[in-house]
C-alpha positions as CSV (number, residue, x, y, z in Angstrom):
1,M,-50.6,0.0,129.7
2,L,-47.5,-1.2,127.6
3,A,-45.6,0.1,124.8
4,A,-45.9,-2.6,121.6
5,P,-43.5,-4.3,120.7
6,K,-40.3,-3.1,119.1
7,K,-39.5,-5.8,115.7
8,L,-35.9,-6.4,114.3
9,F,-34.7,-7.7,112.0
10,L,-31.0,-10.0,111.5
11,V,-30.5,-10.2,107.6
12,D,-27.8,-13.2,106.8
13,A,-26.0,-10.8,104.5
14,M,-23.6,-12.9,103.4
15,A,-26.9,-15.5,102.4
16,H,-27.9,-12.6,100.5
17,I,-25.1,-11.9,98.6
18,Y,-23.5,-15.5,97.4
19,R,-27.4,-15.6,96.8
20,A,-27.4,-12.9,94.5
21,F,-23.7,-13.3,92.6
22,F,-26.0,-15.9,91.4
23,A,-29.3,-14.8,90.3
24,P,-29.9,-15.9,87.0
25,M,-30.4,-11.8,85.4
26,P,-30.6,-11.7,81.7
27,Q,-28.1,-8.9,81.7
28,R,-25.3,-8.4,84.4
29,L,-24.9,-5.3,85.7
30,T,-21.8,-3.4,85.7
31,G,-20.6,0.1,86.6
32,P,-17.4,2.0,85.0
33,G,-14.6,0.6,84.5
34,G,-16.5,-2.5,83.9
35,V,-16.7,-3.1,87.6
36,P,-19.9,-5.9,88.1
37,T,-23.0,-4.2,90.6
38,N,-25.4,-6.6,90.4
39,I,-24.8,-7.9,94.2
40,P,-25.1,-4.6,95.5
41,F,-28.3,-3.6,92.8
42,L,-29.8,-7.0,94.6
43,F,-28.9,-6.3,97.8
44,G,-30.9,-3.0,98.6
45,N,-33.6,-3.9,96.7
46,I,-34.4,-7.1,99.6
47,L,-33.1,-4.9,102.6
48,R,-35.7,-2.1,100.3
49,R,-38.4,-4.9,100.3
50,L,-37.7,-6.1,103.8
51,I,-38.1,-2.1,105.4
52,K,-41.4,-1.6,102.6
53,D,-42.9,-5.1,103.4
54,Y,-42.5,-5.5,107.2
55,Q,-41.5,-2.2,108.7
56,P,-39.3,-2.9,111.3
57,E,-37.9,-0.3,113.8
58,Y,-34.4,-2.1,114.1
59,V,-32.7,-3.7,111.5
60,G,-29.3,-5.2,112.6
61,I,-27.1,-6.4,108.9
62,V,-24.1,-9.1,109.7
63,F,-21.9,-10.6,107.7
64,D,-19.8,-13.2,107.8
65,P,-16.1,-12.5,109.2
66,P,-12.9,-14.7,106.7
67,G,-11.9,-17.6,107.6
68,A,-13.2,-20.5,109.6
69,T,-15.8,-20.0,112.6
70,F,-17.2,-22.0,115.2
71,R,-20.1,-23.9,112.6
72,D,-17.0,-25.2,111.4
73,K,-15.9,-26.7,114.4
74,L,-19.1,-28.0,115.6
75,F,-20.1,-29.1,112.1
76,E,-17.4,-30.6,109.6
77,K,-19.6,-30.5,106.2
78,Y,-21.2,-26.8,107.3
79,K,-21.1,-25.1,103.7
80,A,-20.0,-28.3,102.4
81,Q,-22.6,-28.9,99.2
82,R,-21.3,-24.5,98.3
83,Q,-19.2,-23.3,95.8
84,P,-16.3,-21.3,97.7
85,M,-17.2,-17.9,96.3
86,P,-15.7,-16.9,93.3
87,A,-13.0,-13.7,93.6
88,K,-15.6,-11.4,91.8
89,C,-18.3,-12.1,94.4
90,A,-15.7,-10.8,97.3
91,Y,-15.3,-7.4,95.3
92,N,-18.8,-7.3,95.8
93,C,-18.9,-7.9,99.2
94,L,-17.8,-4.8,99.9
95,S,-19.5,-2.6,97.6
96,S,-22.6,-4.6,99.4
97,A,-21.3,-4.0,102.7
98,G,-21.3,0.5,100.8
99,C,-25.1,-0.2,100.1
100,A,-26.2,-2.2,103.3
101,K,-24.4,1.1,105.2
102,Q,-26.6,3.5,102.6
103,C,-29.6,1.4,103.1
104,A,-29.2,1.9,107.4
105,C,-28.9,5.1,106.7
106,R,-31.9,5.8,104.4
107,F,-34.1,3.9,106.5
108,S,-32.9,6.2,109.9
109,K,-34.0,8.7,108.0
110,S,-37.3,8.3,106.9
111,R,-38.3,6.3,109.8
112,A,-36.6,9.5,111.5
113,T,-39.0,11.7,109.2
114,K,-41.8,9.6,109.3
115,R,-42.1,10.2,113.6
116,T,-42.1,13.6,113.2
117,M,-44.6,13.9,111.2
């Protein structure tokens, strides 16, 4: 008998981060010292919702490298309609990467807990 196929989700982190930066919110979230925290908050919500709704065995979170990529060479108008990422957003990307690591750790621990029950 074959084992059920396992689900792998790959998350385009930069698309969600960019979207979260421009998300209309009644109030911008900030941490101590006024550091904006809406991106990690919204990005974490996206990851939690994905895990809750689809219950994948594996989740990969992919961040764009700095600078041009092969897509820019293949298609000149790649992201042409998109505004450049603001400096505040770039800072929040680092925070979101930390958020992604925390979510991944919690995801791994919760999956291990469920399997042992």
